[in-house]
N, C-alpha and C positions, 0 to 999 in steps of 0.2 A: 353395823351397816344400817342406814335408814331403811324403813320398810316402805313398800309400795303403798300408795294411798289414793283415795278417790280423787278424781280430777277437780272437784270443787272444795277440797280441804285446804284452807289457807293457814292452818295452824302450825305446820312444821317449818322452821326457818331455814332449812338447808336442803340441797338437792342430792347430796350423797355422791358416790362415785359413778363413773361411766359404766353403763350396762353394755359391756362388750358383746354379749350374746345377741341382744337386740340390735345393736349397732352393726354387727356382722350380717344379720338378716336383712337389715335395711340396705346395706351395701350390695348384697346379692340381688335384692329386688331392683335396685337402681341399675346394676350392671345389665340386667335383662331388658332394659328399656332402650329403644332406638333413639331416645332424646339425647342420650349422653355418649360422648366419644370416649370418655375415660372415667372410671370410678376408682378412687383410691381410699383404702381403709387405713385410718390413722397415719396420714402423711406427716413427715417430719415437722412441717410448718403448722400443723393442726393435729397434734397427737391424740386428742380426745374426740375426733370427728371422723365422719365419712364425707369425702368431698367428691361430688359428681360434676364433671366439666361437660357443659352442653355442647352438642354438635353445632358448630357455628353456621352450618348450612340452613338452620332454622331462623337466622337473624339477618337483619340488614347489615351491610358492610361497615357501617359506622360503629357497630358494636364489636369490640375486639375479643371480649371474653364474657361468658356468662356461666355461673356455677351455682350449685346448691350445696350448702354445708350443713350437716346434721350432727347434733349431739343428743344422745339419749341417756338418761340417768337411771340409777337403780330405783329411784322413787317414782318413776314414770314421768318425771319432769323432762322437758326437752327444749331445744333451741334449734330452729330451722331457719337458716339465713340464705336468702337469694340475692345475688348481685349481678348486675350488668356493668361492664367496664367499657367506656367509650374511647374512641381514638382521640377525642378532644381532652381526655383526662377526667371528664365527668363520670358520674356513676348513677345508677338507679338501683335502689335496694329496698327490701322489706324483710320482716322477720316475724315468725310465729313462735311464741314462747309459752311454756307452762313451767313456771318456776317462782319461788318466793322472791319478792322485790318490794321496794317502797314507793313505787310509782303507779302501779296498777294492781288489779286482782291477780291471782296466781296465773290464770289463763288470759293471755292478751296477744294483740297483734300490733306490731310497729309498722305503720303504713309507708308506702312509697311516697315520694321518690327517695327519701333519705332515712327511712326507718326511725322516724322521730320518737323521742321519749318525752312525755309519757305516750303510750300507745292507746289502743282501743281495747276495752275489756270484751272478751269473747268467751264462748264455750267450745271446747273441742271434744271429740269422741274419746273414748277410753283407749281403744286399741291403736297401736302405732300404724297398722295397715290402713285404717280408716283415715287417720290424720294425714298420712303421707299421700293417700289418694286425693284427699281434698286439696292439699297444697299443690300437688302436680296438676290437678284440674284448674286451679286458679292460674298457675303459671302457663299452662297450655292456652288459656284464654288470653293472657298477656301476649304470648308469642303470635297467636292467630291475629291479634289486632294489628300487628305490624303489616300484615298483608291484605288488610281489608280496604 
């Protein structure tokens, strides 16, 4: 099993297995938030993830679905994907990543509207709670902007 490593260590080329303990803690945290109507731990269509479906009352009617999908690895690498699905068939998405890759540093962000690759190199906190708090804060800002 790969060992946990500092967030700025780009030397290990693999992410290792899913950290189900942390993933479960993340799922429990998301379940307690009023933002989400449903949180599913390891759904059949995404067995290595926690998927939290946003309460659609926070969004304009043109958006049919909005969700947050989180993967957390034994190496403390992660992938957090946010997506809005529109009635027109369009989508708006972004992704926060800490993982080995060949397009950015280990810690990077794929910006909206299409989570383009390569992304932007960034630095994240070490603890999952801090990372998730920052991500949810960014998404709260996105949602609030719909109503300004």
